Every structure is written in C-alpha cells, then in structure tokens.
C-alpha positions in Angstrom: -59.4 45.1 13.7 -61.2 42.6 11.9 -60.6 38.7 12.6 -58.4 37.6 9.3 -60.6 35.9 6.2 -59.7 33.5 4.2 -60.5 33.4 0.2 -63.3 30.9 -1.0 -62.2 27.1 -1.4 -59.1 28.1 1.0 -58.9 26.8 4.8 -58.4 30.1 7.2 -56.3 30.5 10.2 -58.0 28.0 12.5 -59.3 25.2 10.4 -55.1 25.0 9.8 -54.5 25.4 12.9 -56.9 22.7 13.5 -54.8 20.3 11.1 -51.9 21.2 12.4 -52.7 20.5 16.6 -54.5 17.0 15.0 -50.7 16.0 13.1 -49.0 16.8 16.5 -51.3 14.7 18.5 -51.1 12.0 15.7 -47.3 12.2 15.6 -47.2 11.7 19.3 -49.4 8.7 19.7 -47.3 7.4 17.2 -44.3 7.9 17.8 -44.2 7.2 22.0 -47.0 4.4 21.0 -43.6 3.2 18.5 -40.9 3.9 20.6 -42.6 1.7 23.5 -42.8 -1.2 20.9 -39.5 -0.9 20.2 -38.6 -1.0 23.8 -39.4 -4.5 23.9 -35.4 -4.9 24.8 -35.9 -3.3 27.9 -38.1 -6.7 29.0 -35.6 -9.1 28.3 -33.7 -9.1 31.7 -36.9 -9.2 33.6 -37.0 -13.1 32.0 -34.1 -14.8 33.4 -31.9 -17.0 30.9 -33.4 -15.5 28.2 -30.3 -13.9 26.9 -27.9 -16.4 27.4 -24.8 -14.3 27.2 -24.4 -10.3 27.1 -22.1 -10.9 24.0 -25.4 -12.1 22.7 -27.3 -9.2 20.1 -30.8 -8.4 20.6 -31.3 -9.7 17.0 -30.2 -12.9 18.2 -33.6 -13.5 20.4 -35.7 -12.7 17.6 -34.1 -15.9 15.7 -37.6 -18.2 14.7 -37.9 -20.8 17.2 -36.5 -19.0 20.0 -39.5 -18.0 23.1 -40.9 -15.3 22.4 -39.3 -14.5 18.9 -42.6 -14.0 17.3 -43.5 -11.5 19.7 -40.4 -9.6 18.8 -40.3 -9.4 15.8 -43.9 -8.3 15.5 -42.9 -5.2 17.9 -40.3 -4.4 15.3 -42.9 -4.0 12.4 -45.0 -2.5 14.4 -42.5 0.0 16.1 -41.4 1.1 12.6 -44.5 1.2 11.0 -45.6 3.6 14.0 -42.3 5.4 13.6 -42.4 6.2 10.0 -46.4 7.3 10.7 -45.2 10.0 13.5 -42.3 11.6 11.0 -44.9 11.8 8.4 -47.3 13.5 10.5 -44.8 15.8 11.8 -43.4 16.6 8.4 -40.6 17.2 6.5 -40.2 20.8 6.8 -42.0 21.2 10.0 -37.8 22.4 10.8 -36.6 25.4 8.5 -33.5 22.8 7.1 -34.5 20.1 8.6 -35.6 18.0 5.6 -32.4 15.8 5.1 -32.6 14.8 8.7 -36.2 14.1 8.4 -35.2 11.5 5.1 -32.8 9.7 7.9 -35.7 9.4 10.4 -37.7 7.8 7.8 -34.7 5.5 7.2 -34.2 4.7 10.3 -37.9 3.6 10.8 -38.1 1.7 7.7 -35.3 -0.8 8.7 -36.7 -1.1 11.9 -39.5 -2.9 10.0 -37.8 -4.2 7.2 -35.5 -5.8 9.9 -38.9 -7.5 12.1 -40.2 -9.0 8.5 -36.9 -10.8 8.0 -34.8 -12.0 11.0 -31.7 -13.8 11.2 -31.8 -17.4 10.5 -29.6 -18.6 13.4 -27.6 -16.4 16.2 -24.7 -15.7 15.1 -23.4 -13.8 18.1 -23.3 -17.1 20.2 -22.8 -19.8 17.7 -19.7 -20.5 15.6 -21.3 -22.5 13.0 -23.7 -20.0 12.4 -20.9 -17.5 12.2 -19.1 -19.3 9.9 -21.9 -20.1 7.1 -22.3 -16.4 7.8 -19.2 -15.1 6.4 -18.9 -18.3 3.6 -22.8 -16.9 2.5 -24.3 -20.3 3.3 -27.5 -18.8 5.3 -30.6 -17.7 3.7 -31.1 -14.2 1.9 -33.4 -13.2 4.8 -30.2 -13.3 7.5 -28.2 -10.7 5.3 -31.4 -8.8 5.0 -31.9 -8.3 8.2 -28.1 -7.5 8.3 -27.8 -4.5 5.9 -31.3 -3.7 7.8 -29.3 -3.0 11.1 -26.7 -1.4 8.6 -28.7 1.0 7.6 -30.7 1.8 10.4 -27.4 2.9 12.7 -26.8 4.7 9.8 -29.9 6.5 9.0 -30.1 7.9 12.5 -26.7 9.0 12.5 -26.8 10.8 9.9 -29.7 12.2 11.0 -28.4 13.1 14.6 -25.3 14.7 12.8 -27.1 16.5 10.5 -29.7 18.1 13.4 -26.6 18.9 15.3 -24.9 20.8 12.2 -28.7 22.4 12.1 -28.5 23.7 15.6 -24.9 24.0 16.6 -24.3 27.1 19.0 -28.1 26.9 20.2 -28.9 26.9 23.8 -32.3 25.6 23.2 -33.1 22.1 25.0 -33.1 19.9 21.7 -29.8 22.0 20.6 -28.2 20.5 23.5 -29.7 17.3 23.5 -28.2 16.7 19.8 -25.1 17.8 21.5 -24.9 15.3 23.8 -25.9 12.8 22.1 -22.8 13.4 19.5 -20.6 13.1 22.3 -22.1 10.0 23.2 -21.7 8.7 19.7 -18.3 9.4 19.4 -17.2 7.4 22.5 -19.7 4.5 21.6 -19.0 3.8 17.8 -15.7 2.4 18.9 -17.1 0.2 21.4 -20.0 -1.3 19.0 -16.8 -2.0 16.6 -14.7 -3.5 19.2 -17.6 -5.1 20.9 -19.4 -7.2 16.9 -15.2 -7.9 16.2 -14.1 -9.5 19.4 -18.0 -10.9 20.1 -17.8 -9.2 23.9 -20.5 -7.5 25.5 -22.3 -6.6 22.2 -26.0 -6.6 23.7 -24.8 -4.2 26.5 -23.6 -1.5 23.9 -26.7 -2.1 21.8 -28.6 -1.2 24.9 -26.7 1.4 25.2 -27.6 2.9 21.3 -31.3 2.0 21.6 -31.0 4.1 24.4 -29.6 6.9 22.3 -31.8 6.6 19.6 -34.8 6.7 22.0 -33.8 9.8 23.0 -33.3 11.2 19.5 -36.5 10.4 18.3 -38.3 12.3 21.7 -36.3 15.7 20.4 -37.0 15.2 16.8 -40.9 14.9 17.6 -40.3 17.4 20.8 -39.1 19.9 18.1 -41.0 19.3 15.2 -44.4 19.5 17.3 -43.5 22.5 18.6 -42.3 24.2 15.3 -46.4 23.6 14.3 -47.6 24.6 17.6 -45.2 28.1 17.0 -46.7 28.4 13.3 -50.1 27.7 14.6 -50.2 30.2 17.0 -49.3 32.7 14.3 -51.5 31.9 12.0 -54.1 32.7 15.1 -52.7 36.0 16.1 -55.0 39.3 14.3 -53.9 40.1 11.4 -53.9 43.2 9.0 -57.2 44.4 8.0 -58.8 42.7 5.2 -59.2 45.7 2.2 -62.8 44.7 1.8 -64.0 45.4 5.0 -63.2 48.9 4.2 -65.0 48.7 1.0 -68.1 47.3 2.1 -68.3 49.0 5.2 -67.8 46.7 6.9 -66.7 48.0 10.8 -62.4 46.5 11.3 
C-alpha cells in the first residue's frame, strides 16, 4: 500500500498534521499563560491588608490608585488576549457541534480584557458613598463599562458551560464529567453570588469560587479541543487506499 499522496498545491497529511500540532501547542501555551495571568487574585491573600474585607470584590482592588492596581489591570488585559488566542488556535470546529460554546468562550476572553482596560472608578463594595453615586449614575462611563464587562464575562462562560454539558450529556469522558460537576456547582453557587452582591457579604469569597470554576472550565475545553485535533492528526497520518495513479503509472503499491 502506498503512502497517501496530495494534489499539487494542496498540503498533504504530514503537513496538515504539523499544522495541527503547532496549533495545539499554541493553544496550550496561550491558554496556560493566560490562566496564570487570570489567577492574579490567588496572590491577594499573601499580601495582608490588601483586601480589607472578605466582602470586597477583587475588582475593587483594581481601582486606580490602589496598591498594585496597575499590575492587576494589565494582568486582566493580558489574560483576555492570551485566552482569546488560545481559543482561536484551538478553533471553533475542533469539536463537532461545539461552535456556539466556542463563541461563549471568546466572549469570556474579550470581556476579561475589557474589564482590565476600564477599571472601576471607586470601590463600590466597601464604600457607601461610591455605591450611592453608582446607583445614581454619577460615576464615569468606564466604571459602568467594567460592570457590563463583568456581567457578560459570567454570561459568556456560563453559556459555554451549559452548551458543553448538553453536548456531552450521558458521556463518560473526563471532560463530560467535569462539565456535569461544574453545572451542579453553578446551580448551587449562583444564588450565593446573588445573595452576596445584594447583601454586600462575602463577595470576595464567592468570586474566588467562581474564578476557580472558570479556570476548570477553560482547561476542560482546551483539553477536549486539542485532543480532537490530535485524533484528527492521527487519522490523517494513517494509511489510506492506493491512489489510482499508482497503478496506472506502474508505481509499486
């Protein structure tokens, strides 16, 4: 049996396999680096006094003038750009039927960058005057852009999770089990999130739990999408039927 041939001007299976391997590597390099930047909040407890209350949101720490606020803003911008690059490298068609959840992941990444570009004007969770000005729309536009970006960020990755759960329902793969676990956790956690924001209690703790969940979802999506690319690459490299021209030209099969 002869090696698979390609038509002139078209990449053959070996070249296609190298392209897929390059995209897999790019997806993981961008994705892992982006998640490291996204996880700057993990370092906050290591700096005593930085977060003054467990009811303070992490976004309050990014208010211009706060210690390390600029670094945190830059980390959010970098994280969003790198995660978008990871999802683009993985591709919308890397999972059959996974195009819509891929769009949700891109929304998550884009709004992460937007939140870093437009930080809040004041710490609304720990300042009554800031909260009053916020509700009366007396704060600058970037403050409200940050709020909208945060809402869309949660919506984007939650929609991606629900679609991934529906797509893999009944499956026993590790990613299917992860999606099921994350959906169960989200059903329990969203009421806690709403209560924390309405009552101004433990917002930072609840946010940390959600950010951890977001990280798990991104890792599961990247793993699943790059695994699909790897499987396709193996299929491309497998032997195929003889090319008709081999027999006509007298070439050995």
